C-alpha positions as CSV (number, residue, x, y, z in Angstrom):
1,M,-4.5,24.5,-16.4
2,K,-0.9,24.4,-17.4
3,M,-0.2,22.5,-14.5
4,S,-2.6,20.4,-14.5
5,L,-1.9,19.1,-18.2
6,I,1.7,19.0,-16.6
7,R,0.8,16.4,-14.3
8,S,-1.6,14.8,-16.3
9,V,1.2,14.0,-19.1
10,L,3.5,13.1,-16.4
11,A,1.2,10.6,-14.9
12,F,0.8,9.3,-18.5
13,L,4.2,8.5,-18.7
14,V,5.0,7.1,-15.6
15,V,2.1,4.7,-16.4
16,V,4.1,3.8,-19.6
17,A,7.5,3.3,-18.2
18,A,5.9,1.2,-15.6
19,F,4.2,-1.3,-17.9
20,S,7.4,-1.0,-20.2
21,L,10.1,-1.4,-17.3
22,P,9.9,-4.9,-17.7
23,L,9.6,-5.5,-21.3
24,V,12.6,-3.0,-22.3
25,L,14.8,-3.9,-19.3
26,R,16.3,-7.4,-18.6
27,I,15.0,-7.8,-15.3
28,N,15.5,-10.8,-13.0
29,S,13.3,-12.2,-10.2
30,A,15.0,-10.0,-7.6
31,M,14.5,-6.7,-9.4
32,L,10.8,-7.9,-10.1
33,E,10.4,-8.6,-6.5
34,I,11.6,-5.0,-5.3
35,L,9.0,-3.7,-8.2
36,I,6.2,-5.4,-7.1
37,I,6.4,-4.8,-3.2
38,M,7.0,-1.2,-4.3
39,C,3.6,-1.3,-6.1
40,V,2.3,-3.0,-3.2
41,F,3.3,-0.5,-0.5
42,I,2.2,2.5,-2.8
43,M,-1.2,1.2,-2.5
44,Y,-0.7,0.8,1.2
45,S,1.0,4.2,1.8
46,S,-1.7,5.7,-0.4
47,A,-4.4,4.1,1.9
48,W,-2.8,5.6,5.0
49,N,-2.5,8.9,3.4
50,L,-6.2,8.8,2.6
51,L,-6.6,8.2,6.1
52,T,-4.8,11.0,7.2
53,Y,-6.7,13.3,4.7
54,S,-9.6,13.0,6.9
55,G,-7.8,14.4,9.8
56,Q,-7.3,11.1,11.5
57,G,-4.2,9.4,12.1
58,S,-2.6,5.5,12.7
59,L,0.4,4.1,14.2
60,G,-0.9,0.7,13.8
61,H,-2.2,0.3,10.0
62,A,-0.3,-2.9,10.1
63,A,-2.9,-4.2,11.7
64,F,-5.6,-4.0,8.6
65,L,-2.8,-5.5,5.8
66,G,-2.4,-8.3,8.2
67,L,-6.1,-8.9,8.6
68,G,-6.6,-8.7,5.0
69,A,-3.8,-10.9,4.3
70,Y,-5.2,-13.3,6.7
71,S,-8.6,-13.3,5.7
72,S,-7.9,-14.0,2.2
73,V,-5.7,-16.7,2.8
74,L,-8.0,-18.2,5.1
75,T,-11.0,-17.9,2.7
76,A,-9.2,-19.3,-0.1
77,K,-8.0,-22.4,2.0
78,F,-11.2,-23.3,3.7
79,L,-13.1,-22.8,0.2
80,N,-10.4,-25.0,-1.3
81,L,-10.3,-22.8,-4.4
82,S,-8.0,-23.4,-7.4
83,G,-7.7,-22.1,-10.8
84,L,-10.2,-19.4,-12.1
85,W,-9.5,-19.2,-15.7
86,A,-6.1,-20.4,-17.8
87,I,-4.4,-17.8,-20.8
88,N,-1.7,-18.4,-23.1
89,V,1.0,-16.1,-22.8
90,G,3.8,-16.5,-25.3
91,G,3.0,-20.0,-26.0
92,S,2.9,-20.8,-22.6
93,L,-0.4,-21.7,-20.7
94,V,-1.1,-19.6,-17.3
95,L,-3.3,-20.4,-14.8
96,I,-4.7,-17.4,-12.9
97,Q,-5.8,-18.7,-9.2
98,S,-9.1,-17.5,-8.1
99,T,-7.1,-16.1,-5.2
100,I,-7.7,-12.7,-6.9
101,L,-11.3,-12.8,-5.9
102,T,-10.2,-13.3,-2.1
103,V,-8.2,-10.4,-2.6
104,F,-11.3,-8.3,-2.4
105,V,-12.6,-10.7,0.5
106,G,-9.0,-9.6,2.6
107,G,-10.0,-6.0,1.8
108,L,-13.7,-6.2,3.0
109,F,-13.0,-7.7,6.0
110,A,-10.3,-5.5,6.9
111,A,-13.3,-2.5,6.3
112,V,-15.5,-3.9,8.5
113,V,-13.1,-4.0,11.4
114,G,-12.1,-0.6,10.3
115,V,-15.4,1.0,10.6
116,F,-15.8,-1.1,13.9
117,I,-12.4,0.9,15.1
118,G,-13.8,3.9,13.8
119,L,-17.2,3.7,15.6
120,T,-15.2,3.0,18.8
121,C,-12.6,5.6,18.6
122,V,-13.7,8.3,15.9
123,R,-14.2,11.2,18.7
124,L,-10.9,10.7,19.7
125,R,-8.1,13.6,18.6
126,E,-5.7,12.3,15.6
127,W,-2.8,11.2,17.7
128,F,-5.0,9.3,20.7
129,L,-6.8,7.5,17.5
130,A,-3.3,6.7,16.4
131,M,-2.0,5.2,19.7
132,V,-5.7,2.9,20.0
133,T,-4.4,1.5,16.5
134,F,-1.1,1.0,17.4
135,G,-2.7,-0.8,20.6
136,F,-4.9,-2.8,18.3
137,A,-2.3,-3.9,16.1
138,V,-0.4,-5.3,19.2
139,I,-3.6,-6.6,20.4
140,I,-4.2,-8.6,17.1
141,H,-0.8,-10.0,16.5
142,T,-1.1,-11.6,20.1
143,V,-4.3,-13.1,19.2
144,T,-2.9,-14.7,15.5
145,L,-0.3,-16.3,17.7
146,E,-2.7,-17.5,20.2
147,L,-5.1,-18.7,17.5
148,K,-2.4,-21.5,16.0
149,E,-4.9,-24.1,14.8
150,I,-6.2,-21.5,12.4
151,T,-3.6,-19.0,11.8
152,G,-0.3,-21.8,12.0
153,G,0.9,-19.6,14.7
154,H,4.3,-18.5,14.7
155,D,5.2,-21.0,11.9
156,G,2.3,-19.2,9.6
157,L,0.8,-20.5,6.7
158,P,1.6,-21.4,2.9
159,T,-0.4,-19.2,0.4
160,K,-1.7,-19.6,-3.4
161,H,0.2,-17.7,-5.6
162,L,-2.1,-15.6,-7.9
163,V,-0.8,-16.9,-10.9
164,S,0.9,-20.4,-11.7
165,I,2.7,-21.6,-15.0
166,T,1.2,-25.4,-15.7
167,D,3.0,-25.5,-19.2
168,S,4.9,-29.0,-18.4
169,Q,7.2,-28.0,-21.4
170,I,8.8,-25.5,-19.3
171,T,11.2,-27.5,-16.5
172,D,13.6,-24.6,-15.2
173,P,11.9,-23.9,-12.0
174,F,13.9,-20.2,-12.2
175,V,12.2,-19.9,-15.6
176,K,8.8,-20.5,-14.3
177,T,9.8,-18.4,-11.2
178,L,10.8,-15.3,-13.5
179,M,7.3,-15.9,-15.7
180,R,5.2,-16.2,-13.0
181,Y,6.9,-12.9,-11.1
182,Q,6.3,-11.1,-14.7
183,I,2.6,-11.6,-14.5
184,E,2.1,-11.1,-10.8
185,Y,3.7,-7.4,-11.4
186,Y,1.4,-6.8,-14.1
187,V,-1.4,-7.6,-12.3
188,I,-0.6,-5.9,-8.7
189,L,0.6,-2.9,-10.7
190,V,-2.9,-2.8,-12.5
191,F,-4.5,-3.2,-8.6
192,A,-2.3,-0.3,-7.9
193,L,-3.2,1.9,-10.6
194,F,-7.0,1.3,-9.8
195,V,-6.6,2.2,-6.1
196,I,-4.6,5.5,-7.0
197,Y,-7.3,6.3,-9.4
198,V,-10.0,5.3,-7.0
199,I,-8.8,7.8,-4.3
200,D,-7.8,10.6,-6.4
201,R,-11.3,10.7,-7.2
202,V,-12.8,10.6,-3.9
203,L,-10.3,13.4,-2.8
204,K,-11.8,15.3,-6.0
205,S,-15.4,14.9,-4.8
206,K,-17.4,16.2,-2.3
207,V,-16.2,13.3,0.1
208,G,-12.6,14.9,-0.5
209,L,-13.9,18.1,0.1
210,A,-15.4,17.0,3.8
211,F,-12.5,15.2,4.3
212,E,-10.2,18.4,3.9
213,A,-12.4,20.6,6.3
214,I,-12.5,18.2,8.9
215,R,-9.2,17.9,8.7
216,E,-8.5,21.8,8.9
217,N,-11.1,22.7,11.6
218,E,-13.6,19.7,12.8
219,L,-15.6,22.3,15.0
220,E,-16.1,24.5,11.9
221,A,-17.1,21.5,9.5
222,K,-19.5,20.5,12.2
223,V,-20.8,24.2,12.3
224,M,-20.8,24.0,8.7
225,G,-23.4,20.7,8.7
226,I,-20.9,18.1,7.9
227,N,-21.4,15.1,9.1
228,T,-17.7,14.7,10.8
229,V,-18.6,11.4,12.4
230,K,-20.0,9.7,9.1
231,Y,-17.0,11.0,7.2
232,K,-14.5,9.8,9.3
233,L,-15.9,6.4,9.3
234,I,-15.7,6.5,5.6
235,G,-12.3,7.9,5.4
236,F,-11.3,4.9,7.9
237,A,-13.2,2.3,5.9
238,L,-11.8,3.2,2.3
239,S,-8.0,3.2,4.0
240,A,-8.6,-0.4,5.8
241,F,-10.2,-1.9,2.6
242,F,-7.3,-0.8,0.4
243,T,-4.7,-1.4,3.0
244,G,-6.3,-5.2,3.1
245,V,-6.1,-5.3,-0.2
246,A,-2.5,-4.4,-0.6
247,G,-2.0,-7.3,2.3
248,A,-3.7,-9.7,0.2
249,L,-2.0,-9.1,-3.1
250,M,1.7,-9.2,-1.0
251,I,1.0,-12.5,0.7
252,H,-0.5,-14.4,-2.3
253,H,2.7,-12.9,-4.4
254,T,5.2,-14.2,-1.7
255,G,3.6,-17.3,-1.1
256,Y,3.7,-17.5,2.8
257,L,2.3,-15.6,5.7
258,T,3.3,-15.1,9.6
259,P,2.5,-12.6,11.9
260,E,5.5,-10.5,11.1
261,I,2.9,-8.9,8.5
262,Y,2.1,-6.9,11.9
263,S,5.4,-5.8,12.5
264,V,5.9,-2.3,13.6
265,E,8.0,-1.6,10.5
266,N,5.3,-2.5,8.4
267,S,3.3,0.2,10.3
268,F,6.0,2.7,10.4
269,R,6.6,2.1,6.5
270,P,4.1,4.4,5.1
271,I,4.3,6.7,7.4
272,I,7.8,7.2,6.5
273,Y,6.6,7.2,2.7
274,C,3.9,9.7,2.7
275,I,5.7,12.1,5.3
276,S,9.2,12.0,3.1
277,G,6.8,11.9,-0.4
278,G,4.5,14.4,0.6
279,L,1.1,14.3,2.9
280,F,-2.1,15.1,1.5
281,T,-1.4,14.9,-1.9
282,V,-1.9,11.7,-4.4
283,E,1.8,11.9,-5.9
284,G,3.2,12.1,-2.4
285,P,2.8,8.8,-1.8
286,I,4.1,7.4,-5.0
287,I,7.3,9.6,-4.9
288,G,8.4,8.6,-1.5
289,T,7.6,5.1,-1.9
290,F,9.8,4.8,-4.8
291,I,12.7,7.2,-3.6
292,I,12.8,5.5,-0.2
293,T,12.3,2.0,-1.6
294,V,15.1,2.7,-3.9
295,I,17.9,4.1,-1.4
296,W,16.6,1.2,1.3
297,D,17.4,-1.7,-1.2
298,G,20.3,-0.4,-3.0
299,L,22.1,0.4,0.7
300,K,21.2,-3.3,1.5
301,S,22.3,-4.3,-1.7
302,F,26.3,-2.9,-0.2
303,G,25.7,-4.7,2.7
304,L,24.4,-2.0,5.3
305,V,22.1,-4.4,7.0
306,Y,21.3,-2.0,10.0
307,E,23.3,1.3,9.2
308,H,20.4,1.7,6.1
309,L,17.8,1.8,8.9
310,V,19.9,5.0,10.1
311,I,20.8,6.7,7.1
312,I,16.8,6.5,6.2
313,G,16.0,8.0,9.6
314,L,18.4,10.8,8.8
315,I,16.8,11.4,5.3
316,L,13.5,11.5,6.9
317,I,15.0,14.3,9.7
318,L,16.5,16.5,7.0
319,T,13.1,16.1,5.0
320,I,11.2,17.2,7.7
321,I,13.6,20.1,8.1
322,F,14.2,21.3,5.0
323,L,11.2,19.9,3.0
324,P,8.1,20.0,4.8
325,R,6.0,19.3,2.4
326,G,8.1,16.1,1.2
327,F,9.6,15.3,-2.2
328,V,6.9,16.4,-4.3
329,S,7.6,20.3,-3.0
330,I,11.2,20.5,-4.8
331,P,9.7,21.5,-8.2
332,G,7.8,24.4,-6.7
333,K,10.9,25.4,-4.9
334,I,12.8,25.1,-8.2
335,R,10.4,27.2,-9.7
336,S,10.2,29.8,-7.2
337,R,13.9,29.9,-6.9
338,F,14.2,30.2,-10.7
339,R,11.4,33.5,-10.4
340,S,13.2,35.3,-7.5
341,G,16.5,34.7,-9.5
342,S,15.2,36.3,-12.3
């Protein structure tokens, strides 16, 4: 009970810090960009972790990231959606774009495709399924390039932002960009918190118990009467949905979409974040994404463009060897060390 209370207090403090950060510190657009992408990848990593919680693996999850992005962008384009509502922020008029609704279209489309992949491969072992998802990511990347009349091919597509500043009194483009980044940060942060909350509730429900039983021993789960196919499909659908939402939010923030979203790097990032942070925990993907992103961008800021990949690789290897349960296990190790010392 005491540990549960401590976790609740820490979670509350983290949420307060996340909302206060742009207000307390003088953050520029570059720093906000890092925070926004961090929120997106926290959603993405949490979604990938949810899939592994159900005893499944994916090496090509960027396919659902891209499907969510493309379906959201194309829906907004073909329906010619414009502003949804206008709000006054600090005396400036801010237009919330209707693309915030097509984000859910992206999630639903990714979920439908995820269920289809699950139906095809749900009876495969974890890493056989992982290889199938990797192959699917390669296929969908190729298809996107071939359908250049719709997707723009290599050139990609311009996308509408989540918000736009319509105040004619603000003429400085840098000020407008900073204001847009600030508001989009809060929009995406709310999405990230909602996704984490839903995943936490799922894992603590009967569905989460079924996921854990399947992951630990699928045969015993079947003997206990658990419909393993049904729950695996639920896991795949939920993971693909949240990944699609993350992809759509990211692209509507950056303002441009290319097939690079299907890159191998985007498929392996959630794996790195989850393993380093701690698999099968709600906190693991959050901690892993935060720490690795800070190191990643910190090294790049020092001009280590390629070297940072080697350093991140070394950190991952050392984490697997010395912290097999990830960064999330460090407090427990410290407590046990103090107890053994006393």
